[in-house]
GUMIKOL-856605 format. One record per residue (C-alpha): x, y, z negated; residue in three letters. Coordinates in steps of 0.1 Angstrom, whole numbers. Layout:
N
<east=X&north=Y&up=Z&resn=ALA>
...
END
This chain:
395
<east=0&north=0&up=0&resn=MET>
<east=28&north=24&up=-9&resn=LYS>
<east=45&north=16&up=25&resn=TYR>
<east=11&north=23&up=42&resn=TYR>
<east=8&north=58&up=27&resn=PHE>
<east=44&north=66&up=33&resn=PHE>
<east=40&north=57&up=70&resn=THR>
<east=9&north=79&up=73&resn=LEU>
<east=28&north=108&up=56&resn=ILE>
<east=57&north=104&up=79&resn=MET>
<east=35&north=102&up=110&resn=ALA>
<east=16&north=133&up=100&resn=PHE>
<east=49&north=152&up=94&resn=SER>
<east=62&north=142&up=128&resn=LEU>
<east=31&north=153&up=146&resn=ILE>
<east=28&north=186&up=128&resn=THR>
<east=65&north=192&up=130&resn=GLY>
<east=64&north=185&up=168&resn=CYS>
<east=35&north=209&up=172&resn=ASP>
<east=54&north=237&up=153&resn=GLU>
<east=85&north=230&up=172&resn=LYS>
<east=68&north=232&up=206&resn=HIS>
<east=43&north=259&up=198&resn=GLN>
<east=47&north=287&up=224&resn=ILE>
<east=34&north=322&up=215&resn=LYS>
<east=11&north=338&up=240&resn=GLU>
<east=25&north=370&up=254&resn=GLY>
<east=61&north=358&up=255&resn=THR>
<east=83&north=351&up=285&resn=PHE>
<east=84&north=315&up=274&resn=GLU>
<east=46&north=312&up=275&resn=TYR>
<east=44&north=327&up=310&resn=ASP>
<east=73&north=305&up=324&resn=ILE>
<east=57&north=274&up=310&resn=ASP>
<east=24&north=284&up=326&resn=PHE>
<east=39&north=293&up=360&resn=LEU>
<east=60&north=261&up=362&resn=LYS>
<east=28&north=241&up=359&resn=GLN>
<east=14&north=256&up=391&resn=HIS>
<east=43&north=269&up=413&resn=GLN>
<east=80&north=264&up=418&resn=GLU>
<east=95&north=292&up=396&resn=THR>
<east=130&north=305&up=397&resn=ILE>
<east=144&north=319&up=364&resn=VAL>
<east=172&north=345&up=369&resn=LEU>
<east=193&north=357&up=339&resn=THR>
<east=219&north=382&up=329&resn=ASN>
<east=231&north=400&up=297&resn=ASN>
<east=240&north=367&up=280&resn=ASP>
<east=205&north=353&up=288&resn=GLY>
<east=186&north=381&up=271&resn=LYS>
<east=176&north=396&up=305&resn=SER>
<east=153&north=370&up=321&resn=ARG>
<east=132&north=372&up=353&resn=VAL>
<east=107&north=348&up=368&resn=ALA>
<east=104&north=347&up=406&resn=VAL>
<east=79&north=326&up=427&resn=VAL>
<east=89&north=319&up=463&resn=PRO>
<east=54&north=308&up=472&resn=ALA>
<east=41&north=343&up=464&resn=TYR>
<east=65&north=361&up=488&resn=GLN>
<east=95&north=359&up=465&resn=GLY>
<east=75&north=379&up=440&resn=ARG>
<east=90&north=390&up=406&resn=ILE>
<east=62&north=377&up=384&resn=MET>
<east=75&north=389&up=350&resn=THR>
<east=106&north=396&up=329&resn=SER>
<east=119&north=398&up=294&resn=SER>
<east=146&north=420&up=277&resn=SER>
<east=151&north=397&up=247&resn=SER>
<east=152&north=361&up=260&resn=GLY>
<east=124&north=335&up=261&resn=GLU>
<east=108&north=346&up=228&resn=LYS>
<east=106&north=382&up=240&resn=GLY>
<east=76&north=401&up=254&resn=ASN>
<east=66&north=392&up=289&resn=SER>
<east=62&north=424&up=308&resn=TYR>
<east=45&north=415&up=341&resn=GLY>
<east=7&north=411&up=344&resn=TRP>
<east=-3&north=376&up=355&resn=LEU>
<east=-37&north=366&up=367&resn=ASN>
<east=-38&north=332&up=350&resn=TYR>
<east=-71&north=322&up=364&resn=GLU>
<east=-61&north=329&up=400&resn=ALA>
<east=-27&north=311&up=396&resn=ILE>
<east=-44&north=280&up=382&resn=ALA>
<east=-72&north=279&up=407&resn=SER>
<east=-71&north=257&up=438&resn=ASP>
<east=-95&north=281&up=455&resn=LYS>
<east=-83&north=308&up=479&resn=LEU>
<east=-101&north=341&up=479&resn=GLU>
<east=-112&north=356&up=512&resn=GLU>
<east=-99&north=391&up=510&resn=LYS>
<east=-70&north=390&up=486&resn=ILE>
<east=-55&north=366&up=460&resn=ASN>
<east=-46&north=387&up=430&resn=VAL>
<east=-19&north=366&up=414&resn=TYR>
<east=-2&north=395&up=396&resn=GLY>
<east=35&north=401&up=393&resn=GLY>
<east=56&north=432&up=385&resn=GLU>
<east=73&north=435&up=419&resn=ASP>
<east=54&north=422&up=449&resn=ARG>
<east=62&north=427&up=486&resn=PHE>
<east=35&north=443&up=508&resn=TRP>
<east=34&north=464&up=539&resn=MET>
<east=14&north=494&up=550&resn=GLY>
<east=-6&north=511&up=564&resn=PRO>
<east=-37&north=498&up=547&resn=GLU>
<east=-61&north=520&up=565&resn=GLY>
<east=-63&north=541&up=597&resn=GLY>
<east=-60&north=534&up=634&resn=GLN>
<east=-26&north=516&up=628&resn=TYR>
<east=-38&north=496&up=598&resn=SER>
<east=-28&north=460&up=594&resn=ILE>
<east=-57&north=453&up=570&resn=PHE>
<east=-85&north=460&up=595&resn=PHE>
<east=-92&north=444&up=629&resn=LYS>
<east=-96&north=466&up=660&resn=ASN>
<east=-131&north=481&up=661&resn=GLY>
<east=-141&north=473&up=625&resn=ASP>
<east=-154&north=499&up=602&resn=ASP>
<east=-131&north=510&up=574&resn=PHE>
<east=-152&north=494&up=547&resn=THR>
<east=-145&north=468&up=520&resn=PHE>
<east=-166&north=443&up=538&resn=ASP>
<east=-141&north=444&up=567&resn=LYS>
<east=-109&north=448&up=547&resn=TRP>
<east=-86&north=418&up=547&resn=GLN>
<east=-51&north=413&up=533&resn=THR>
<east=-29&north=397&up=560&resn=PRO>
<east=-23&north=361&up=549&resn=LYS>
<east=15&north=365&up=556&resn=GLN>
<east=17&north=389&up=525&resn=ILE>
<east=-10&north=372&up=505&resn=ASP>
<east=-8&north=334&up=505&resn=ILE>
<east=22&north=324&up=526&resn=GLU>
<east=55&north=317&up=509&resn=GLY>
<east=90&north=330&up=516&resn=PHE>
<east=119&north=306&up=522&resn=ASP>
<east=148&north=305&up=498&resn=ILE>
<east=180&north=315&up=515&resn=VAL>
<east=204&north=316&up=485&resn=SER>
<east=203&north=315&up=447&resn=GLN>
<east=227&north=322&up=418&resn=SER>
<east=224&north=327&up=381&resn=GLU>
<east=213&north=364&up=385&resn=SER>
<east=201&north=367&up=421&resn=SER>
<east=180&north=350&up=448&resn=ALA>
<east=173&north=358&up=484&resn=SER>
<east=144&north=350&up=506&resn=PHE>
<east=134&north=352&up=543&resn=GLN>
<east=101&north=351&up=562&resn=LYS>
<east=93&north=354&up=599&resn=GLU>
<east=58&north=367&up=607&resn=MET>
<east=36&north=381&up=634&resn=LYS>
<east=10&north=408&up=627&resn=LEU>
<east=-13&north=428&up=649&resn=GLU>
<east=-25&north=462&up=639&resn=ASN>
<east=-58&north=480&up=644&resn=TYR>
<east=-45&north=496&up=676&resn=HIS>
<east=-37&north=461&up=690&resn=GLY>
<east=0&north=463&up=688&resn=PHE>
<east=18&north=430&up=681&resn=PRO>
<east=46&north=430&up=655&resn=PHE>
<east=72&north=402&up=653&resn=HIS>
<east=90&north=407&up=621&resn=ILE>
<east=118&north=391&up=600&resn=GLN>
<east=115&north=400&up=563&resn=VAL>
<east=146&north=397&up=542&resn=ASN>
<east=142&north=401&up=504&resn=ARG>
<east=167&north=398&up=476&resn=ALA>
<east=161&north=399&up=438&resn=VAL>
<east=189&north=409&up=415&resn=ASN>
<east=190&north=410&up=377&resn=VAL>
<east=214&north=437&up=365&resn=PHE>
<east=242&north=436&up=340&resn=ASP>
<east=247&north=464&up=314&resn=GLN>
<east=273&north=482&up=335&resn=LYS>
<east=249&north=484&up=365&resn=THR>
<east=220&north=496&up=344&resn=VAL>
<east=242&north=523&up=328&resn=GLU>
<east=256&north=534&up=362&resn=GLY>
<east=222&north=536&up=379&resn=ASN>
<east=206&north=556&up=352&resn=LEU>
<east=236&north=576&up=339&resn=GLY>
<east=232&north=564&up=303&resn=ILE>
<east=254&north=547&up=277&resn=ASP>
<east=236&north=517&up=262&resn=LEU>
<east=265&north=512&up=237&resn=HIS>
<east=250&north=542&up=218&resn=GLN>
<east=215&north=528&up=218&resn=LEU>
<east=200&north=499&up=198&resn=GLN>
<east=178&north=487&up=227&resn=LEU>
<east=171&north=455&up=245&resn=ASP>
<east=168&north=459&up=282&resn=TYR>
<east=162&north=442&up=316&resn=VAL>
<east=169&north=458&up=350&resn=GLY>
<east=155&north=441&up=381&resn=ILE>
<east=160&north=452&up=417&resn=GLU>
<east=142&north=440&up=448&resn=SER>
<east=160&north=448&up=481&resn=VAL>
<east=136&north=445&up=510&resn=ASN>
<east=141&north=447&up=548&resn=GLU>
<east=118&north=445&up=578&resn=ILE>
<east=135&north=438&up=611&resn=LYS>
<east=119&north=441&up=646&resn=ASN>
<east=127&north=407&up=662&resn=ILE>
<east=100&north=412&up=689&resn=GLY>
<east=105&north=420&up=726&resn=ASN>
<east=94&north=457&up=725&resn=GLN>
<east=103&north=487&up=703&resn=PRO>
<east=80&north=501&up=676&resn=TRP>
<east=68&north=536&up=683&resn=SER>
<east=45&north=562&up=666&resn=LYS>
<east=21&north=559&up=695&resn=ASP>
<east=13&north=522&up=688&resn=THR>
<east=18&north=522&up=651&resn=GLY>
<east=46&north=518&up=626&resn=LEU>
<east=50&north=498&up=594&resn=LEU>
<east=63&north=505&up=559&resn=SER>
<east=76&north=483&up=531&resn=ILE>
<east=53&north=487&up=501&resn=TRP>
<east=64&north=475&up=467&resn=ILE>
<east=38&north=473&up=439&resn=LEU>
<east=44&north=464&up=403&resn=GLY>
<east=15&north=451&up=382&resn=MET>
<east=19&north=456&up=345&resn=LEU>
<east=-1&north=450&up=313&resn=LYS>
<east=-25&north=478&up=304&resn=PRO>
<east=-34&north=490&up=269&resn=SER>
<east=-52&north=520&up=252&resn=ASP>
<east=-17&north=531&up=241&resn=GLN>
<east=0&north=531&up=275&resn=THR>
<east=5&north=561&up=297&resn=LYS>
<east=21&north=563&up=332&resn=MET>
<east=46&north=590&up=339&resn=MET>
<east=51&north=605&up=374&resn=VAL>
<east=78&north=631&up=378&resn=THR>
<east=75&north=654&up=407&resn=TYR>
<east=92&north=684&up=424&resn=LYS>
<east=77&north=715&up=437&resn=GLY>
<east=40&north=720&up=430&resn=ALA>
<east=21&north=692&up=411&resn=PRO>
<east=1&north=682&up=441&resn=GLU>
<east=-12&north=647&up=445&resn=TYR>
<east=-37&north=628&up=465&resn=LYS>
<east=-66&north=612&up=445&resn=SER>
<east=-80&north=580&up=462&resn=TYR>
<east=-111&north=572&up=441&resn=PHE>
<east=-127&north=606&up=436&resn=GLY>
<east=-124&north=630&up=406&resn=ASP>
<east=-103&north=618&up=377&resn=ILE>
<east=-119&north=624&up=342&resn=PRO>
<east=-100&north=651&up=324&resn=SER>
<east=-92&north=628&up=295&resn=ASP>
<east=-75&north=604&up=318&resn=ASN>
<east=-49&north=627&up=333&resn=ILE>
<east=-26&north=656&up=322&resn=ALA>
<east=0&north=677&up=340&resn=VAL>
<east=28&north=691&up=318&resn=LYS>
<east=65&north=692&up=315&resn=ASN>
<east=70&north=686&up=353&resn=ASP>
<east=52&north=653&up=349&resn=MET>
<east=18&north=638&up=358&resn=ILE>
<east=5&north=616&up=330&resn=LEU>
<east=-22&north=590&up=336&resn=LEU>
<east=-39&north=566&up=313&resn=LYS>
<east=-29&north=530&up=319&resn=ALA>
<east=-57&north=513&up=300&resn=ASP>
<east=-73&north=492&up=328&resn=GLY>
<east=-107&north=508&up=321&resn=LYS>
<east=-112&north=534&up=348&resn=HIS>
<east=-102&north=529&up=385&resn=ARG>
<east=-78&north=557&up=393&resn=THR>
<east=-51&north=560&up=420&resn=LYS>
<east=-29&north=590&up=430&resn=ILE>
<east=-2&north=594&up=456&resn=GLY>
<east=27&north=619&up=461&resn=LEU>
<east=39&north=631&up=495&resn=ALA>
<east=77&north=633&up=503&resn=PRO>
<east=79&north=670&up=495&resn=GLU>
<east=66&north=663&up=460&resn=ASN>
<east=85&north=631&up=453&resn=THR>
<east=111&north=626&up=427&resn=ASN>
<east=123&north=590&up=427&resn=PRO>
<east=117&north=583&up=390&resn=LEU>
<east=84&north=571&up=375&resn=ILE>
<east=75&north=550&up=345&resn=GLY>
<east=53&north=542&up=316&resn=SER>
<east=54&north=540&up=278&resn=TYR>
<east=34&north=518&up=254&resn=ASP>
<east=34&north=535&up=220&resn=THR>
<east=21&north=503&up=202&resn=GLU>
<east=47&north=478&up=215&resn=LYS>
<east=73&north=505&up=220&resn=LYS>
<east=82&north=495&up=255&resn=ILE>
<east=96&north=522&up=279&resn=LEU>
<east=94&north=512&up=316&resn=THR>
<east=113&north=531&up=342&resn=VAL>
<east=112&north=527&up=380&resn=CYS>
<east=137&north=540&up=406&resn=GLN>
<east=134&north=535&up=443&resn=PHE>
<east=151&north=544&up=477&resn=THR>
<east=142&north=579&up=487&resn=PHE>
<east=161&north=602&up=510&resn=GLY>
<east=154&north=630&up=535&resn=GLU>
<east=127&north=612&up=555&resn=ASP>
<east=94&north=630&up=558&resn=LYS>
<east=72&north=605&up=576&resn=GLU>
<east=54&north=578&up=557&resn=TYR>
<east=24&north=558&up=568&resn=VAL>
<east=-11&north=571&up=558&resn=ASN>
<east=-32&north=544&up=542&resn=SER>
<east=-65&north=563&up=539&resn=LEU>
<east=-95&north=542&up=551&resn=TRP>
<east=-105&north=565&up=580&resn=GLU>
<east=-94&north=574&up=615&resn=HIS>
<east=-65&north=598&up=608&resn=GLN>
<east=-54&north=630&up=624&resn=GLU>
<east=-21&north=627&up=605&resn=THR>
<east=-12&north=590&up=604&resn=PRO>
<east=24&north=597&up=593&resn=TYR>
<east=17&north=621&up=564&resn=GLN>
<east=13&north=594&up=538&resn=GLY>
<east=26&north=588&up=503&resn=ASP>
<east=60&north=578&up=489&resn=VAL>
<east=48&north=571&up=454&resn=VAL>
<east=15&north=556&up=442&resn=ASN>
<east=3&north=548&up=407&resn=VAL>
<east=-29&north=529&up=399&resn=TYR>
<east=-50&north=522&up=369&resn=ASN>
<east=-74&north=494&up=374&resn=ASP>
<east=-110&north=495&up=364&resn=GLY>
<east=-145&north=482&up=372&resn=PRO>
<east=-156&north=483&up=408&resn=LEU>
<east=-190&north=496&up=420&resn=GLU>
<east=-204&north=461&up=418&resn=ASP>
<east=-193&north=457&up=382&resn=GLY>
<east=-165&north=433&up=390&resn=GLY>
<east=-128&north=440&up=384&resn=GLN>
<east=-95&north=428&up=399&resn=LEU>
<east=-76&north=430&up=367&resn=GLY>
<east=-72&north=448&up=344&resn=PRO>
<east=-37&north=460&up=351&resn=PHE>
<east=-18&north=491&up=361&resn=TYR>
<east=6&north=496&up=390&resn=GLU>
<east=38&north=515&up=397&resn=LEU>
<east=44&north=516&up=435&resn=GLU>
<east=68&north=529&up=461&resn=SER>
<east=71&north=528&up=499&resn=SER>
<east=97&north=530&up=526&resn=SER>
<east=95&north=557&up=553&resn=PRO>
<east=78&north=549&up=587&resn=ALA>
<east=106&north=542&up=612&resn=LYS>
<east=106&north=538&up=649&resn=GLU>
<east=126&north=506&up=654&resn=LEU>
<east=142&north=493&up=685&resn=GLY>
<east=146&north=456&up=691&resn=ILE>
<east=168&north=441&up=663&resn=ASN>
<east=167&north=473&up=643&resn=GLU>
<east=155&north=473&up=607&resn=SER>
<east=145&north=495&up=577&resn=VAL>
<east=154&north=487&up=541&resn=LYS>
<east=138&north=497&up=508&resn=HIS>
<east=149&north=490&up=472&resn=SER>
<east=127&north=492&up=441&resn=HIS>
<east=142&north=489&up=406&resn=ILE>
<east=122&north=482&up=374&resn=THR>
<east=137&north=486&up=340&resn=TYR>
<east=121&north=478&up=306&resn=HIS>
<east=136&north=490&up=273&resn=PHE>
<east=125&north=480&up=239&resn=GLU>
<east=137&north=485&up=204&resn=GLY>
<east=144&north=514&up=179&resn=ASP>
<east=119&north=542&up=185&resn=GLU>
<east=145&north=569&up=178&resn=ALA>
<east=168&north=554&up=205&resn=ASP>
<east=138&north=551&up=229&resn=LEU>
<east=131&north=587&up=223&resn=ASN>
<east=167&north=596&up=231&resn=SER>
<east=166&north=576&up=263&resn=LEU>
<east=133&north=592&up=273&resn=CYS>
<east=147&north=627&up=268&resn=GLN>
<east=177&north=618&up=290&resn=GLN>
<east=157&north=603&up=318&resn=LEU>
<east=124&north=622&up=317&resn=PHE>
<east=134&north=654&up=298&resn=LYS>
<east=106&north=649&up=273&resn=VAL>
<east=102&north=633&up=239&resn=GLN>
<east=80&north=603&up=234&resn=LEU>
<east=55&north=625&up=215&resn=SER>
<east=50&north=645&up=247&resn=ASP>
<east=36&north=615&up=265&resn=ILE>
<east=1&north=621&up=255&resn=SER>
<east=-32&north=631&up=272&resn=ILE>
END
């Protein structure tokens, strides 16, 4: 009898001990990696002695799904649509898998759109994400501990009827401390902060038999980062010149936006659908967000030079098809029918529209950093980069 009870106690201890040992906390990088690997091949890239960790899914166009600045147990920064990833069903218009750096192309609307067929009305009923940037995977070309590269050949036809034959090259790099410091002009040795810096280098090449021209339509590389919303998170959009922006979904409630300290602030709560865009003359290539509850400062840099022509994605026949946005930020919210894509918020950047001869290409890099740790040091970093204190990031 004693042996019987001893056996039961030992068995119970083993079971509960095993559960505790393998229990994975929701919201951590470990949790998201475990989930992703159940459904898709997932590449984990690392740097900074394993503290900087990044998850990339080749089947989702080499998408950066999420990252961590403090290893497997750290916060997972990217927004994931768990239901869509786990589902065997493909949606008709778009499959919203999430991810904090996803490859897309523009324009979305207008007479050179790649999201509408020739002759269709510019309405949601007719809108369709090209499958090549929605459900088709990218091929792995190379992989190391801190980087991976991908390639995809695709054919698209725009609203005008012009056929594009494209080679997409995409590389993902996880930065070391020296690179983060050099890019941002900071000294992390003076700051008690965890960090992760991730770059996507994207290229579209004309491999067709005719050049791309303005008269038949051009393309842009469009990188969108989907992140987790909260009532305590605000997006920060620095600008130059006048604080002029394009609003895509009508008037923005006054308690959702503020313009001060040479910055546009937007709520990132996932409760009200809001999107704005900045033209080249107003663009400063530095945007970000801050979560006051979790004390996470997110910073984005991207390629931006002297180019003035960017594709226009408004859903209408356009008089100015190359006077589009460089920067977009988006706060998700309920649609007119009551449904919702997320909730999430997005930090986005685009490449210029380029006329490309045969075998010519255009490149665009987008970098996302996350910093987490001591609030005083986060405040110091925010002042260095955005010229404001954390207390100024309020609406």
